[in-house]
C-alpha positions as CSV (number, residue, x, y, z in Angstrom):
1,M,-22.0,48.2,19.8
2,G,-18.6,49.9,19.0
3,K,-15.8,48.0,17.3
4,I,-13.7,47.7,20.6
5,D,-16.7,46.3,22.5
6,R,-17.4,43.9,19.7
7,L,-13.9,42.6,19.6
8,Y,-14.1,42.0,23.3
9,A,-17.6,40.2,23.0
10,I,-16.3,38.0,20.1
11,T,-13.3,36.8,22.0
12,I,-15.5,36.0,25.2
13,Y,-18.1,34.2,22.7
14,L,-15.4,32.1,21.3
15,L,-14.0,31.2,24.6
16,N,-17.3,30.0,25.8
17,V,-18.7,28.1,22.7
18,G,-15.5,26.8,21.6
19,K,-16.0,27.3,17.6
20,A,-18.0,29.6,15.6
21,T,-18.4,30.2,11.8
22,A,-18.1,33.7,10.3
23,A,-21.8,33.5,9.4
24,E,-22.7,32.5,13.0
25,L,-20.7,35.5,14.3
26,S,-22.3,37.7,11.8
27,R,-25.8,36.8,13.0
28,K,-24.8,37.0,16.6
29,F,-23.4,40.5,16.5
30,E,-25.5,41.9,13.7
31,V,-22.6,42.8,11.2
32,S,-21.6,41.6,7.8
33,V,-19.3,38.5,7.3
34,R,-16.8,40.8,5.8
35,T,-16.7,42.9,9.0
36,V,-16.3,39.6,11.1
37,Q,-13.3,38.8,8.9
38,R,-11.9,42.1,9.6
39,D,-12.5,41.8,13.3
40,I,-10.8,38.4,13.5
41,D,-7.7,40.1,11.8
42,S,-7.8,42.8,14.3
43,L,-7.8,40.2,17.1
44,C,-5.0,38.2,15.9
45,Q,-3.0,41.4,15.4
46,A,-3.7,42.2,19.1
47,G,-2.1,38.8,20.1
48,I,-5.3,36.7,20.5
49,P,-4.5,33.4,19.0
50,I,-7.5,32.7,16.8
51,V,-7.3,29.7,14.5
52,A,-9.3,29.5,11.3
53,E,-10.3,25.8,10.4
54,T,-11.7,25.2,7.0
55,G,-13.8,22.5,5.8
56,A,-17.5,21.3,6.5
57,N,-17.1,21.6,10.3
58,G,-14.7,24.5,10.3
59,G,-14.9,27.9,11.8
60,Y,-12.9,30.2,14.1
61,Y,-11.7,29.2,17.6
62,I,-9.2,30.4,20.1
63,A,-6.2,28.1,20.8
64,K,-5.9,26.2,23.9
65,N,-4.5,27.4,27.2
66,F,-5.4,31.1,26.3
67,R,-6.9,32.9,29.4
68,M,-8.4,36.3,29.3
69,D,-6.7,38.8,31.8
70,A,-8.9,38.9,34.9
71,H,-8.5,42.8,34.9
72,M,-10.4,43.1,31.7
73,A,-13.7,42.7,33.7
74,T,-15.3,46.1,34.4
75,N,-17.1,47.2,37.6
76,E,-20.3,46.8,35.6
77,D,-19.5,43.1,34.8
78,Y,-18.8,42.4,38.5
79,T,-22.2,44.0,39.5
80,F,-23.9,41.5,37.1
81,I,-22.0,38.6,38.6
82,I,-22.9,39.7,42.2
83,T,-26.6,40.1,41.2
84,A,-26.6,36.4,40.0
85,L,-24.7,35.2,43.1
86,K,-27.2,36.9,45.5
87,G,-30.1,35.4,43.6
88,L,-28.5,32.0,44.1
89,S,-27.7,32.6,47.8
90,S,-31.3,33.5,48.3
91,A,-32.2,30.0,46.9
92,M,-29.7,28.0,48.7
93,N,-28.4,28.0,52.1
94,S,-24.6,27.7,51.2
95,S,-21.6,29.3,53.1
96,K,-19.6,28.6,49.9
97,I,-21.8,30.7,47.7
98,D,-21.7,33.5,50.5
99,A,-17.8,33.2,50.5
100,T,-17.7,33.5,46.8
101,L,-20.1,36.6,46.9
102,E,-17.8,38.3,49.6
103,K,-14.7,37.7,47.3
104,I,-16.4,39.1,44.1
105,T,-17.9,42.0,46.0
106,S,-14.3,43.1,47.3
107,L,-13.3,43.5,43.6
108,T,-15.6,46.4,42.8
109,E,-16.6,49.7,44.1
110,T,-20.3,49.1,43.9
111,S,-22.5,46.1,43.9
112,D,-25.7,47.7,42.9
113,S,-27.0,46.8,39.6
114,G,-30.6,48.0,39.9
115,I,-31.7,44.3,39.6
116,I,-32.7,41.9,42.6
117,L,-33.2,38.2,42.1
118,D,-35.0,36.9,45.1
119,F,-35.8,33.1,45.2
120,S,-36.3,33.1,48.9
121,A,-40.0,31.9,48.4
122,L,-38.2,28.5,47.7
123,N,-39.8,26.0,50.2
124,E,-37.5,24.2,52.6
125,G,-37.9,20.9,51.0
126,D,-36.8,22.2,47.8
127,S,-33.8,23.8,49.3
128,Q,-32.8,20.5,50.9
129,L,-33.2,18.8,47.7
130,M,-30.9,21.3,45.8
131,Q,-28.3,20.6,48.5
132,I,-28.5,16.8,47.9
133,F,-28.4,17.1,44.0
134,Q,-25.5,19.7,44.3
135,D,-23.4,17.1,46.4
136,A,-24.4,14.1,43.9
137,I,-23.3,16.3,40.9
138,R,-20.1,17.3,42.5
139,K,-19.2,13.6,43.5
140,K,-20.7,12.2,40.2
141,R,-23.1,9.9,42.2
142,P,-26.6,8.8,41.2
143,V,-29.7,9.8,43.4
144,S,-33.0,8.0,44.0
145,F,-36.4,9.3,44.7
146,E,-40.0,8.8,44.8
147,Y,-41.6,10.9,42.1
148,T,-45.4,11.7,41.4
149,N,-45.8,12.5,37.8
150,S,-48.7,14.7,36.3
151,D,-50.9,11.6,36.0
152,N,-50.6,11.3,39.9
153,I,-48.6,8.0,39.4
154,T,-45.8,7.5,41.9
155,R,-42.7,5.5,41.1
156,L,-39.2,5.1,42.5
157,H,-36.5,6.7,40.1
158,T,-32.7,6.3,40.0
159,V,-31.0,8.8,38.0
160,E,-27.6,10.6,37.3
161,P,-28.1,14.3,38.2
162,I,-26.9,16.9,35.6
163,A,-28.0,20.3,36.9
164,V,-30.7,21.9,38.9
165,V,-32.6,24.3,36.6
166,Y,-35.1,27.1,37.3
167,R,-37.6,27.4,34.6
168,W,-41.3,27.8,34.1
169,Y,-41.7,29.4,37.5
170,A,-40.4,26.3,39.3
171,W,-37.2,24.2,40.1
172,Y,-36.4,21.2,38.2
173,L,-33.7,18.4,38.1
174,L,-32.1,17.7,34.7
175,A,-30.9,14.1,34.9
176,Y,-30.0,10.9,33.0
177,S,-32.4,8.1,33.6
178,I,-30.5,4.9,33.9
179,V,-33.6,2.9,33.2
180,K,-34.9,4.7,30.3
181,N,-31.4,5.6,28.8
182,D,-32.1,9.2,28.1
183,Y,-32.2,12.7,29.6
184,R,-35.2,13.7,31.6
185,I,-36.5,16.6,33.7
186,Y,-38.0,16.2,37.1
187,K,-39.9,18.8,39.1
188,L,-38.5,19.2,42.6
189,I,-41.8,19.7,44.3
190,R,-43.0,16.2,43.1
191,M,-40.1,14.5,44.9
192,R,-39.8,12.6,48.1
193,N,-37.2,10.8,50.0
194,A,-34.3,11.7,47.9
195,K,-30.9,10.2,48.7
196,I,-27.5,9.8,47.1
197,V,-26.9,6.2,45.8
198,D,-23.7,4.3,46.7
199,A,-22.6,4.1,43.1
200,V,-20.8,6.0,40.4
201,F,-22.1,7.6,37.0
202,T,-22.4,5.0,34.2
203,K,-21.1,7.4,31.5
204,E,-19.7,10.9,30.9
205,H,-22.2,13.5,30.1
206,K,-22.1,16.6,28.0
207,N,-22.3,20.1,29.4
208,A,-25.8,20.7,31.2
209,E,-26.8,23.6,28.8
210,I,-26.1,21.6,25.7
211,I,-28.0,18.6,26.9
212,L,-31.2,20.9,27.9
213,R,-30.8,22.7,24.5
214,D,-30.8,19.3,22.7
215,K,-33.8,18.0,24.8
216,D,-35.9,21.1,24.1
217,K,-35.3,20.7,20.2
218,Q,-36.1,17.0,20.4
219,M,-39.4,17.7,22.4
220,P,-40.5,21.3,22.1
221,Q,-43.3,22.4,24.3
222,K,-46.6,22.0,22.4
223,L,-48.6,25.2,23.0
224,T,-52.4,25.5,22.6
225,E,-53.9,28.7,21.8
226,I,-57.3,29.6,23.8
227,T,-59.3,32.6,22.8
228,V,-61.3,33.9,25.8
229,R,-63.8,36.9,26.6
230,C,-62.6,38.7,29.8
231,K,-64.7,40.9,31.8
232,S,-63.0,44.2,32.9
233,E,-62.5,43.2,36.5
234,A,-60.6,40.2,35.5
235,R,-58.5,41.7,32.6
236,S,-55.4,42.6,34.8
237,K,-55.2,39.1,36.3
238,A,-55.5,37.4,32.9
239,I,-52.6,39.4,31.7
240,E,-50.5,39.0,34.7
241,Y,-51.0,35.2,35.5
242,L,-51.9,33.9,32.0
243,N,-50.0,36.2,29.8
244,G,-53.0,37.2,27.9
245,K,-52.7,39.3,24.8
246,I,-55.7,41.5,24.0
247,I,-57.1,41.1,20.4
248,C,-60.3,43.0,20.9
249,E,-61.7,45.7,23.2
250,Y,-65.3,46.8,24.1
251,D,-66.7,49.9,25.3
252,N,-67.7,48.5,28.8
253,G,-64.0,47.6,29.4
254,D,-64.4,44.0,28.5
255,C,-62.0,42.4,25.9
256,D,-61.1,39.2,24.0
257,M,-57.6,37.6,24.7
258,T,-55.6,34.9,23.3
259,L,-53.7,32.7,25.8
260,N,-51.0,30.1,24.6
261,V,-50.8,27.3,27.4
262,I,-49.1,24.0,27.9
263,E,-52.1,21.6,28.2
264,N,-50.5,19.1,30.6
265,E,-49.6,21.9,33.0
266,H,-52.1,22.7,35.9
267,F,-51.3,26.3,36.8
268,W,-53.3,28.0,33.9
269,F,-56.2,25.7,34.2
270,G,-56.5,26.4,38.0
271,T,-56.2,30.2,37.2
272,L,-59.1,30.0,34.7
273,L,-61.2,28.3,37.2
274,S,-60.3,30.8,40.0
275,L,-61.5,33.7,37.7
276,G,-65.2,32.1,37.7
277,D,-67.6,33.9,35.6
278,C,-65.2,36.7,34.8
279,I,-63.6,34.9,31.9
280,E,-65.4,32.6,29.3
281,I,-63.5,30.3,27.0
282,I,-64.5,30.7,23.3
283,T,-62.3,28.4,21.7
284,P,-61.2,25.4,21.3
285,E,-64.2,23.5,22.3
286,H,-62.2,20.7,24.2
287,I,-61.0,23.3,26.7
288,R,-64.5,24.6,27.3
289,H,-65.7,21.0,27.9
290,R,-62.8,20.4,30.4
291,I,-63.7,23.7,32.2
292,L,-67.4,22.6,32.2
293,E,-66.7,19.1,33.5
294,A,-64.4,20.4,36.4
295,S,-66.9,23.0,37.3
296,K,-69.8,20.3,37.4
297,K,-67.5,18.2,39.9
298,I,-66.9,21.3,42.1
299,V,-70.8,22.1,42.1
300,K,-71.5,18.4,43.0
301,L,-69.1,18.5,46.0
302,Y,-70.6,21.6,47.6
303,Q,-74.2,20.5,46.9
304,K,-73.6,17.6,49.3
305,L,-73.3,20.3,52.3
């Protein structure tokens, strides 16, 4: 990254995060702290009102009311924005998103970034839920819905929606639970009968990204490493669907792999079952036992026929 590009990037970064130390900027842009200090001096000389705050909570920030010139965005910047908007449009049937897309498209000569984000496989029920949640978030109104958790227990929840999130190959609602007094994530596919409640939020909430990042730090996903022996015919499926990492290969095309899975998620477990005798769990023993018990139940069911 050249100096001009780095100066622009530092300005954008400070506008987005609010405040950052020289050490943080040094790590972010992979330059020395001294280079960061020289860059800050260059930005100040160029008229960017950067304030240096000392002390334990100090750092650099840009004075309030400063705005970047809209014309500083390049055609490439606009194509990335258009790509993201097209992806959002494929997930939600929204005339407002389409209108925004038309406005942004008119600002650039080309809208082809070489990347397509297609969420059109989103089922109709999820699409309707997203519309409900978007309305509730905009109006700062709670929502209620019936929710079936991973233990197959269904309860009525009333929450204050913060954001709709796509992660782990599915759509989720990040929300504040009024009953539990904390932030939680709910999978949209497990919801029924969602509606906006005639009430208002009980508190002001932080930015959604900050809440999500804090929650991930408090409750990081616990991964379990599984070692499997995979026959050659299942090799590509194990890599594609289970993100398998090959650790040993054999002359006949078979291989040993490691898989890192979240134990309380069901997708990987169902995928292992679907591969049948083409994949064998070596370790850990409790996962071998879990597969064995599930297989016994399946055999018992079909032996009745």
